[in-house]
Structures are given as structure tokens and as C-alpha cells.
N, C-alpha and C positions, 0 to 999 in steps of 0.2 A: 254396819255403818249407820250412824245416827247423825240427825243435823243438829247443831246448837242453835241457841237463841240468836247467834251472831251469825246464822246462815253458813256454817262452815261444816264441810264433810272431810273425813279422813280416807286416804288411800294406804293400803298396806304394801310392803315390798313383797311380791309374789315369789321371790326365791332369795336364798341367803347370798349375799355378796356386796359389791360396790354400787351404791346408787349413784347414777350420773344424770346430769341435766339434759333436757330434751335436745338441745343443740348439739349434743355429744353423741347421739344416736347414730351409729353409723348406716343410716339409711336417709335419703334426702326427703322422702315424703313424710317420715315422721319426724325427722329432725325440724324440718321447716314449718311444722304444725299443720301441714294439710289435712291431716287426720285428726286433728283435735290436740289439745293440751295434754301434756303427760310426762313421763320420765322413764329411763331404763335403768336396769340393774344387770350388771356383769355376774353372772353367777359363779359361785364356788362349788355348789352341791346339786345334785339332781332334782331336789324335792321342789314342788310346785304347789303353792297355796293360793286360795282365793284373795285377791286384792280387796274386795268389797263385799258386802252381804246383799244377797239378792237373789233373782231368779236367773238360770241360765237361759239365755236366748238363742245361742249359736254355739256349735261345736263342730270345728272343720273336719271333713271327712279325714284329711291327713293329720289331726290332732295337734297342729301347729298353733291353733288360734281358738280362743274361747270368748264369747261375748256375755255381759251381764246387764241386767237392768236393776237398779236400785229403789227402794221405796220413795227416794227422792226425785226419781224421774231421769236419773243420771244414766247414760248408756256407756259402759266400760268396755274397752277391748283390751284383752291380754294376748300379745303376740310373742310366740316363743321363738327367739331367733331371726335372724335376717335371710331372706331368700330360703328358708327352710320348707316352703310349700314344695320344693323341687325333690325334697327327700322322700317323698310319698309316705309319710308316717312312720318311718321305721324307728327314729330316735324318740317318740312320743309314747307315753302310755297314761292317758287320761281316764279317770273313773268316774266321771260325771257325763250327764247326757242333757239334751235340750229339754227343758221344763223343770228339771230339778231345782231345788232351793238350797242355797249354801249360806253359811255364815262368813264373815271375814276371818281369814286364817285357817278355815278348814283346809284338808289337804284335797287336792282334786288330781293328782296324779304326779308325773316325773317326766324329766327331760334328760335323756342320755347325752351328757355334755361332749364325753369323749368322740361319739358317734358324729355330733354334729362337727365338732372341730376337725374330725378326720375327713370329713366330706368339703372341708375348706369353708364353712359357713360360719358366720358370728353366731355366738349363743346368747348374745344380749336379750334379755326379756323386757319386752316394751308394754308400758301400760298408758292408755291414752282414753280420755273422755271423749266419744266422739261426737257428741252433741255439746260440747263445751262452747261453742259459739252462742247457743242460746241460753245454755244453763249456768255458766261459769263466769265470774267476774274477773278472777285471777286464781293461779295455782301456785301455791308455795312449796317447792321441792327442798327437802334437806338432804344434800349430797353426802357420800361418806358411806363406811361399811355398815350393813344392817343384817338382822337376822330375819329369816322368812317370818313374815306376820307382824313386823316392826311398822309403826306408822311413820311413813317417811313423806307424805305430802297432805296438805290441806287445800281443798277447794272451796274458795269463798263464792257462793252461788249468788245469782241474780234473784232479785225479790220478785215473787209472784210469777215464777217462770211456769209455763204451761208443760204438762206432761207430752211426751213425744213417743210415736210408736218406735218399739226397740228393734230396729233392724239395721240401723247405720253401721253397727259393727259388722254384720254379715256382709256388706259390701266390700269389705277389705281381705276376707279370709283366703282368696286363692288367687289374688292379681300379683304373681311375682314374689315380691317380699311380704304380701299380704296387704300391701298399700295400693290404693287406687292409683291409677297412671298419673303421671306428673300433670299437674295443674288442676286436678280434680278439686270440686267443692267438698270441703270435710263431711257435710251431711247429705249431700244432695241424693246419695243411693238410698238413703234410709228414711227420708221425709217426703218422698214423692208418693202420691197415689194414696188410695185409702188404706187403713189399717188392714194387714191380712192379704193385701193384694199379690204381694210377691213373697208370702210366707215361705220359707226354707230355701229361698234362693240366696246366693252370696257370688261375689266376685265376677267373672266374666259372665255366669249365667244370669246373674240379676242385670247387669248391663245389657245383654243380649234382649231379655224379656222386655226391658224398658224401651228399648229401641224399637223392637217390632211394634209395641202399642204406639210409639210416637209416630211411626210412619202409616199408622191406619189399620193395624193388625195383619196377621198372617196371610188372611184371605186377599189383603190389598197388594202382596207381594207377587209379581208375576215371576221375577227371577233375582238372583244375587250373586254377585262374583266380588272379589277383593283384590287390591293392589298392595304396594308396599305400606301406604298409610290410611287407605281409605276402604271401607265396605260400601259398594256401589249397587243400589237398588234399583230395579226397573219396577216401577209401581203401575198398577192397573188405573189408579186415580190419584194424581199428585194432590189434589185439593184435599184429600184425607190427612194427608201428613201435616203434623204440628211442628213447623220449623223451631219455634222457640223452646217447646218442651224437649224435643231431641237434643239441641244445642246445650241445654241445661243438665243434661244426663252426666253423671259421675263418670270422668274419663272421656267424654266426647270433646274433641277440640273446637269442631265447627260443623256446619252444613253447608254443603254446595250443590248447585245444580246445574249440570252440563251434559251435553251429549246424549239427552233423553235419559239421564241416570240421576237418582236421588242420592247425593253422596255424603255419607257419614265420616268425617275426617276424625281418626282415632289415634294414629300413630303407631309406635312399635309393637303394640299389643293387638294390633287389628287381626291377625291370624287366630289369636285365641277367641277374640269375640265372635269373628266369623264363623268359627266352628260351633259355638254355641247358638248362633242365630240359625245356622243351617238345622240344627237338632229340632228347632221349633217351628220350622216351616214344612209344609206339604212336601211329599217325595217328588223329586224332580225340579224344585225351585232353585237347587244350588247351580252353580257354574256350568255344570255339565248339560243342562238342558235349557239353554237360553233362547230356542227359537220364538218363545211365547214372550220374550223381553221386551218387544216393541210396544209403544204406547197403544192403548185399545182405541182411542179416539184418533181417526184420521183427520187431516187438515180440509177444509173447505175452500181455500182461496189458493191462487197460484203462488203468493208469497210464503203462505203456509207450507205448502208442499216443497218450496225450495228449502226452507228451515227445517222441515222434517226429514228430508232426503240428507240435508247437510248432518243434522243430529245423529240420524242412523248412521251415516257413513263414520263419524268420529266415534260412535259407539263401537261399531264392528273393528276399527283400527285398534281402539283402546283394548276391546276384549281379546283380540288376536295378539297384540303385542305385550301386553303385561306379563304373561307367564313367562316371557324369554328375555326380558329387558335386564334381569339380573344376570343371566348367563351372558348376554352380549357385554355387558360391562365387565365381568370377569374375563371374558375372552379378549377384550381390548387390554385390560390391564397386563395379563399374560403376554400378550404381543409386544407391548411396550417393555417389560422385563427382559423378555428374550433379546429385544434389540439393543437394550442396555449391556447386558451380559456379552453380545457379541463385540460391541463397540470397545468394551474395556479390556476384552481380549480374556474373558474367562469361559467362554463359550465358542467353539469353531463353528463358523456358518455352515460349512459342509458337513458336519458330524452328524452321525446318526441320532444322537441324541437330541440335537437341535432341529432335525427333521421330525422327529417323534413329538417333540414339545409344539413344534409350530402346527402339526396337523391337530393338535388338541386345541390351539388357539384359533386355528382356521376353520375348523369343520363346522362351527356353529354359521358362519357365513357362507360357506360353500354350499351347504345343504340347507339354506334359509327357506326355500320354496317348501320343501317337506316339512319343516317343523312348524312354519307359519300355516301350512296348509292343515295340519292336524289341529292347531288351536282355533284357525278360523271356523273349520268344519264344527268344532264343538259349540263355539260361539253363535253359529247360525242353524245348528240342529241338523247338520248333515252328518254322513258316515266319516269320521275321522280318518280311517285307515285308507278309505278311497281316495279322498282328496289329498292324504299325504302322498300315495302313489302318483297321482297327476303331478303333484309338485317335484317327484322325481323324474318324471318325463321331461319337465321343463329344465331340470339340472342333469339329464342324461349326456355323458360325454361326446356321443355320436352327434347330439343336436348341437353341442358347442363347437364341433369341428366343422357343421354345415354352415354356420354363421361365418365362416372365415372365406367362403368361395361365393363366385357370383353363378347365379343361374344361368344358362345360355338362353340367348333369345329374346331378353327382356330389357335390352339397353335402352329401346326407343321408349318404353314404358317408363324406365328409370328417369330418363331425360324429361319426360313430359310431367311426371309427378314428383320428381325428385326424391323417390324411394328407392333405396337399394333393394332389389329382389335377389335373394341369395339361396333359394330352394323353392321346390315345388311339393305340393301335396294333391295328389289326383289330378295332376296337371295345372292345378292352380298355384300361381306365383306367390309367394309368401315372403315377408321380409323379416329375417331374424335379427335381432339387435347384436351389434358387435360388443367385444368386451364381455361376451357371456353375462349379459345383463338379465335375461330371464333366470339364470340361476342364482343372481344376487339381489332379485326385486322381490317385494312382498305383495304389491298391488295385483299383478295378474293371478295369483294363487288364491288372493281373496276374492277376486270375481270369480275364480273357478269354484270356490266354496260356496259362493251364492249361488251360481248356477246349479250346483248338485243339490243344493236345499230346495231348488224349484224342481228338477228333474226326477229325484228320488221318489216322491209321493207318486209321480205318473207311472214309474217303473213298477212300483209296488202294486199299482192297480193293474198295470197291463201284463207285467210278466207272471206266467203261473208259479204258484207258491213252490211246487215241486222242483223248478229248476231256477228259482230267483236268485238263490245265493251264487250261482254259477254266472248266468247270464246277464243279471242287473248290473253287478259291477264292471263287467267287461263293456256293456253297452255305454255306461256312465264314463268310463274312463275314455274310451273312443270318442263319444260326442263332445264331452267338455274340453278335451285336448285339441280336437280339431278346431272348436270354435276359439279357442285360445290363440291357436297359430294363425288362423287365418283372419278373424275379426276382432276380438278384444284385446290380444296381446298388442298388436301394433297400435291400436288407439291408445291403450293406458301407456305404451311407452313413450308415444309422442306427447301425451300430456304431462306425465311425469318428468320427462325430458324437458318439457317447456318450463314447469315449476322449478328444476334444478337450474336451467339456463337463467331463470329470472333472478333467482338468489344469487347466481354467480355474476350475473350482469350488474346488479347492485354492488356487489364486492368488487366487480372489476372497475367501476366508476371511481370508488375510493374507499379502500379497505377500512380505513380510520373511521371515515363517517358511517360506514356500514356498522362497525362495531359500536360507534356511539349510539346509533338508533336501535339495533337489536339488542344491545346490551341494556337500554333504557326500558324496552317494551317487552322483551321475552317472557318474563315471568308473569306478565298479564294474561299470556296464552295459558299458562298453568292454572291460573284461577278457573277459567273455564274448560280445563281439560283439552283445549285445542293443541297444546304441545305435541300430542301424539301424532298429529297431521304432519309435523316437521320430523319427528324421530325417524320414521321410516325413510325420508329423503336422506338424512344423515347416514343411515344404516347402508343405504343403497350406495352412496357416494364412497363411503369408507370401504365397502366390498369392493367395489370395481376399482377404485383409483388408489386405494391405500392410505388415503387421508379424507378427512371429512369437509374438505375445501374451505376450511377456518370457521364454518358455522359453529361447529360443535366447541370450538376453542372459545368463542364469544360466550355460548351457553354456559360453558364452566365457570366464567368470570361471574355471571348473574348468580349462580348457585352460592358462591361464596359470599357475594355481597348480601345476599338475603341472610346468610349466617353471621355476618359483620353487624346487620340490624340486631338479630337475636342477641348477639354477644353484648351488645350496649345495654339491653334489658337486664341481662345476667350481671353485669357488673355495676349499673347504677340503682337498678330497682331495689326499693327497702322491702317491698313486700315478699314474704317467705313464698307465698303461692306462684307469684310471677317468676321469682327466681327459680323455683323448682321446676317450671315449665321451660324457662329459657335455656337452661343448660344443656338438658337433652335435644332441644331444637336447634341449638347452636352446632352441637355435634352432627345432628342429622344432616343440616344444610351443608357442613363441610365434606361430609360422605356423598353430597350428591342428591339427597332427598330434602326440598323445600317446604313441603306442605306444612310440616309442625311449626316452623318458624313463621311462615305467612299466615296461615289461618289461626294459630295460637296466639300470635303477638303482633307481627307486622301490620297485618290488614285489621287486626281487632281494636288496636289502640293508637289513637292520635294520628300522626303523620308518618309513621314509621315506614310503611310500604314505599311511600315516595321517596324518604330519605334513603332506604335501601336500595331502590331502583337507580337513585343517582350514583351510588357505589357501582352498580352494574354497568351504567353507562360509562362511568370511569375506566373500569376495567376493560369494557368492549374497545373503547378507544384506544387505550393502551396496547390491547391486544392486535388492532388494526396497526398502530405505529410501528410496532415491533414485529409485524408480519408474522405472527405465531401460527404454526399449522398443528394439527392434531392427528395422530395415528391410531388411535384407539376409540372406543365407545364411551368408557368412564371418564367422568369429568370430577370436578372440585378437587380437594386436596388429595383425597384417596386415589384419584385418577392420575396423579403424576406421571406415571410409567406411560401413559397414552400419548405424552408429548415427545416422547423418544422415538426417532425415525429409525425403523428397523433395517433400512437401508444404510443408515450412517450418513447420508448425504446432508441431512439438516441437523446442524449440531448446534444451533442457537435456540430452537423452540423449546427445549428441555429447560434452558436457563431462564429465557424471558417468561416463559409460564409463571414462575414463582413471582417475577416482578409485577405481572399483571395482576396476579392473583392477590398479591399484598395490596396493590393499589386499591383494588376493588374492596378488600376487606377494610383498609385503612379508611376510605372515604365513607364507606357505608356506616361504619362504627362510629367516627366523629359526628357526621351528620344525624345521624339517630340519636347519638348521645345528648348532644346539644339542642337539636330541633325537633326530634321524632315524637317524643312524648313528655308527659308531665305525670309526677306522683298520683295527682287528682285524677288522671284518666282512670286509674285502675278502681276508683270507687264509681265511676259512670262508664263501665265497659260498654262497648258496642259489638253487636253480633252483626257481622257483614254478611248479607245474603248474596250468594252468586246466583243471579237469575239466568234464565234461558238466553240464548243469543238474540240479540235486537232489543232486549230489555236494558234499562239501566240499572247499575248496580246500586243498591239501597243500604244505608245504614240505619239501625234503629236502636234506640236506648233498650237495655234489657229491662 
């Protein structure tokens, strides 16, 4: 490839077939230009040739992508097929390696088109200039049929463009289609850091390495976990993290700080990035060993201790609930679908099939202390099996039966204290909650996990090693179960009952007003991660009463409203980058996960979060006016089955849910479309920093 006096460079067709415009490439990241300017070829034969002359800078392990650097300083990526990284290299036979030098039109291998098509993948060969933003003024593509090696595109170069490190192409080679996650800057992965700093890394591995550097290095990470959209770090020193650098990484949506965590918002590919991060951290830093996750510096003032304790509590609740939220949502959907099938007569209520399917839906809630005991113990560094057994004690059928009786001789004490004593333990009167509340609550077993984390080190010191495996768990189960039944359990149930009563009191005053207020402000809790303090209350009420006391119905409307705000970006924005982010964010919010919509768009640009919250308030208001109840955990549009009453008594909520949801969607969309943002906002984006509780939220220019 050579540059003419008019600063023009030619690109060749990498395979024989039909040349298509970039907008017609069947992948949004490439079609929208997020990866740079380019074109596609719908191939007719298996032969693959080099589209440019230059040095091979990267060959994907799976063989589906090759990077080139030309003498002009252009960085060119050839990506064979769409989503073909999933085929693990089977259809590809490349004969070049990193460091080789090739001439434009040289054969570099083959792609088995039949194998790719049999796997249900697109065979389109994609050629993009990944540093086109800096190097290319325009790209002229000639569509139509071409032979392999025919010149099909001319890149008109910018004058005096500096050479750039040849690593931008590597950033794309293994993330799904090979493209960076939606919304990523085209060159961010390849231009950050000194040359050679991330040599040989690509895709999620490169993204993970840059994130670790951004948070202060591997030595600054005490522990790390992840949820549906975020990698959550517990850092030894928060001051070492560079928020702006992390937020600017290719594929990172935003950075948030809450609950003692440094949260990197990524989106749908969070699991892949997390796996690569764990590989680069010292052993024990992953979520299985989070006892060391607390901040190293302890507060020195009473207010500081209050904030520290509250942040720690939120962190424990978050770490305990994250692994099971998806199962809770799925169980709620199943319960709603079963109720719907019974109502329409497709499934008999007393049939064996219904009993078995109901067991699948209810078991998550019935054995909640066992499951949360296991996850909370992992979060706090205790023995998960022992704490799960303690959770089994709380849910044991005989304990449930005891709660239904009065213990003799304590009626006077009941009158004085207002507490119903219905059992004895070693002659000590205890109060077991009615409605099997211990079996459906998460807070007592979380306290049990905390007690276990304090007792186990003492038992390790005191109990001889030769009998430790037998007697230490026995002592631990006995001591913690006794403390839960006599001291901590009654206190926790009193407090949690007060919280639930307070929420219900607000709802009892006026459901419509409560819907308006909660609908307007609930997503603010999500910004700080505080929604995890509400979720256990919803789960407990759902488990005990069979409905979530309407709170979750309001929350569902707020999820759809944030999606409505993102939808306005998707429809109105002219920026290809914004649209490529808005589409997945909208779908995610409609499925009940609002972080991509909020952090990627609504909080980041203009007034969109406020206008979307107006939609949440409108949806909450209608939810209250129509007296909508919810009978499952999953919300938003995918949780429609959660609004079906399994008992068939409430026939209106399933219909009114759609009315409230579309009101929330419509109001959020219209307000955001007309008042939420301007196109000029995309040139002056704002990174919203979610700071610790007690601090103000600040927005700064990038």
C-alpha cells in the first residue's frame, strides 16, 4: 500500500465476493463506526488475502481476526465473520504470525464458509481502520462484486498525522464479535499507556489489565466481586485509583463508589472482564475470600463510624444477595406463569405437575436462610457449609411448628413487654416470629455469618487440631443458633418489622402518593447501591405474604422509565456511538437492569436522568391509582408474569401493570426526547462521579 501525493491510501478486498458499505455490516459496533471507518465483503470463496501492505501486529488465538500496521501509520483490522470468536478457531486456517511482513494481496489463509454458516454465524469479512479518527479524513468505498485483492476503498489521509502504537486492533479480537462493547471509543484500547505496555494483550484481557492499572495496581486490590453489570473492587487505598482513566477505558461505561466498593460499570460482558481481572490478581482476591475486603483505614469520629458501619452493612447485603438475585427473579417469573396457567385452565391447581413445578418456584424462598447463609459466609470469610447448616436450623419444620404455640407461664411477661413468648430454650423464654419469618428472612442468617467469622478464629485457636473438624463446627452451630434464637433474632425481626411497617405505613396513607414519591427517587438509590437494602425487605414480604406489598410494583415502573429515557437517545441521537450504546441499554432496562441506561446515558448527558425519573414518578403514580400488586420478584417488561395472582383472586393487576408500564415509558421517552439532552452534549460529555454517602454528587467535564 502506498500513499499518493494527494495523501490517499488504497485498501483491497480481503476475500472474493460482494463489497458492502459499512452501515450494512450485520454488527452494530462495526456498522456504527465505533471501531473505525471500513467496509465489509460478503465472501463467495474461502481464500483470505491481506487488505494492506505492512507488519502483522496481532493474530487472534482463534484465528478470526488479524491486525496490520502500514508504513503510513494506519492500523487496520481484518475481522472474519460476526460472532465467530465463539467458534474457537475451527473454521480458520491462517498462515501468518505476529511480526510477519506482508504485501497487499498476499494470501494469508482461509475461512471455511460452510462451517461458519453451519454454526449460524455471518461470514462477512470486515475491514476497518481502527485509528481512522486520527489518521483518516474520509473513506471512499466502492460497493459491488470484487475479486480478492481488488482495490475497493480509498482512504484520504489527514495531513501530518503522527504515527500511533499499533495496538488498537488487538483490543477488538476477542470481545464477542471482536468489537469492543457498545459505546467504547474506537481507539481507547490501543492508544492508552506507553508503547509496549500491554503488548500481546487483546479484548477482555487488555481491558482487564487497564482496569487493574487504573485502580492502583493488583497490590491495591483487597478483594473483587461482580454483579450483573459491575466489577466491584474493595481497594486498600481508594486514593490510588484514577477515576478518569478507568472511565475512559474501552468498554467501561462509568465508575461508581458506594458501600465501600469501587465499582466499574461494564454491562453485559462483565463476567468475561471479571474472569480476566481475577487471573491478574493475587490468589484469594476473588469473591471467595472477601474477609479482607473492608477498608484498611478505620474512621476516627462517631459520624465516620456510622458511615463506615452503614457502608459495611450495604457491602455485606450486596455481596450476599448478588449471587441469588437472578434465581429470585426466575423463581418469581415461574410462579407468575404457573398462576397464569392455572387461571386459564391449562394446568389443574391440585395436579401433581403443578405441585412439582411450584416446588421449583418456591424452594428458593423456602430455603432462603440456607442459600443466603452460604453466600454471606463466603462474603465474610466464614465456613459456608457450617453457616448454611445454621440457616437450615432457622428453616427447620419443627421450629416452624413451635412458633404456632404459646409457651406456658409467660403471659404476664407477654403483657408487660408486648412480646409473644412461644417457646423455651434451656428454660429461657424465646419469641419465635409467626408466619415462619425466620425461614423467609435473610437478616438473621447474615448476622449468623458475621458471628461465625468472629467465632471461627477463636475455635481454631482453642480446639485441638486432631478433633477440630468434628467439634469446632458442632460448637459453632450450637453457639450461633442459640444466640440467634435468644438475642439477635428477636432484635432483627423487630427492626426489620419496623422498616416493613414504615414502608407499609407510607403506602397505607395514600398508595398513589407513595407511588409518586418512590417512583421519582428509587433509582437514586441504585446510583449509590442502596437499593440492596430495600431488596431483602421485598424478598421477605414476598416470601411471607405472597406479594411484595406493592413496593416492587412501583420499582418495576422505575426500571421501565429509565429504559424509556435510553430509548429516546436511541431514536433521536445522530451519533453512531451513542446509538450503539442506547440500543442495548434500552433492552437491558426493559429486562430489569438499569445500570447501563443510567451510567452510560441518562446520568452522563444533560438532564436525561431527571426526565427519566419523571417517567418513574408517573408510572408509580398510576401504579398506586390502579392499586397494582405484584406476586413475584422479577420486574420490568420481562417480569409481567410476576403480576399474575397465583391464587386467582386479583384479576386486575396483570392488566393494569401494562397500563402503568406504558405510562412510565411514554412519559420518560417524551420528556427525555424533548428536554433531556441536546446533540451538542455528546461533544462535551460529563463523567458523573458517584461518591461516598454524605458527599455531593459531582459532574466534571471529561
